[in-house]
Structures are given as C-alpha cells and as structure tokens.
C-alpha positions in Angstrom: 32.1 -4.6 8.6 28.4 -4.4 10.0 27.0 -0.8 8.5 24.3 1.1 10.1 22.1 0.6 7.2 22.4 -3.5 8.0 21.4 -2.8 11.5 18.3 -0.3 10.3 17.5 -3.5 8.4 17.7 -6.2 11.0 15.8 -3.9 13.5 13.1 -3.5 11.1 12.9 -6.3 8.8 10.9 -9.0 11.2 8.1 -6.1 11.8 7.9 -5.4 7.9 7.8 -9.5 7.4 5.0 -9.9 9.4 3.5 -6.7 8.3 3.7 -8.1 4.2 2.1 -11.4 5.6 -0.6 -9.4 6.8 -1.0 -7.1 3.6 -0.9 -10.9 1.4 -3.2 -12.3 3.2 -5.4 -9.0 2.8 -5.3 -9.1 -0.9 -5.2 -5.4 -1.0 -2.4 -5.0 -3.5 0.0 -7.6 -6.0 3.0 -8.2 -3.4 5.2 -6.9 -6.2 4.0 -3.2 -5.5 4.4 -3.7 -1.6 7.4 -1.5 -1.7 5.0 1.3 -2.2 3.4 0.4 1.1 6.4 -0.4 3.0 7.6 3.0 2.0 5.0 5.0 3.0 4.2 3.0 6.3 7.6 2.7 7.8 8.8 6.0 6.6 12.0 4.4 4.7 13.7 5.0 1.5 12.3 3.6 -1.5 15.5 1.4 -2.1 15.5 -0.1 1.7 11.8 -0.9 1.0 12.8 -2.7 -2.2 15.4 -4.5 -0.6 13.1 -5.0 2.7 10.4 -6.5 -0.2 12.8 -8.4 -1.7 13.8 -10.1 1.3 10.6 -10.9 2.8 9.9 -12.8 -1.1 12.9 -15.0 -1.0 11.9 -16.1 2.6 8.2 -16.6 1.4 9.3 -18.6 -1.3 11.6 -21.1 0.9 9.1 -21.1 3.5 6.9 -22.6 0.7 9.4 -25.2 -0.6 9.4 -26.4 3.2 5.9 -26.9 3.2 6.0 -28.8 -0.1 8.7 -31.1 1.2 6.5 -31.4 4.3 3.7 -32.6 2.3 5.3 -35.3 0.4 6.6 -36.7 3.1 
C-alpha cells in the first residue's frame, strides 16, 4: 500500500538528491550532517531528512561501485 509519506518522498527525493550532490561538491559540510541542511532548506521533519540522506548515500555508493567496475574494464 502506498502511503502519503511514500508519495512525498518520491516527489522530493530527486530534488534533494541533486541538492546533496551540489552540497557534497561544495565541501561546506561533512555529508553525515547533511540531514540538517535538508531539514532546514526543504522544510521537512528530521526523520524524513535522515531518510532522504540515507537513500542518497546508498545511491551514491551504488554509483561509485558502478564507476569502479567500468574503470576496471
């Protein structure tokens, strides 16, 4: 069953992921504290901010693994 939270997460995640990519490149903060920026800049709860940060970190790890695999080819 799809919940209201699932819909909100899907709607905001792409924008937040782009934001986090830019935040990482800027070097402004340690990315383990990025949920603070998400909470403030997107006006979401701390829990949702942490979930978005976690999802981004997991996707970032997957991208990194793909790049490493392609480099070995």
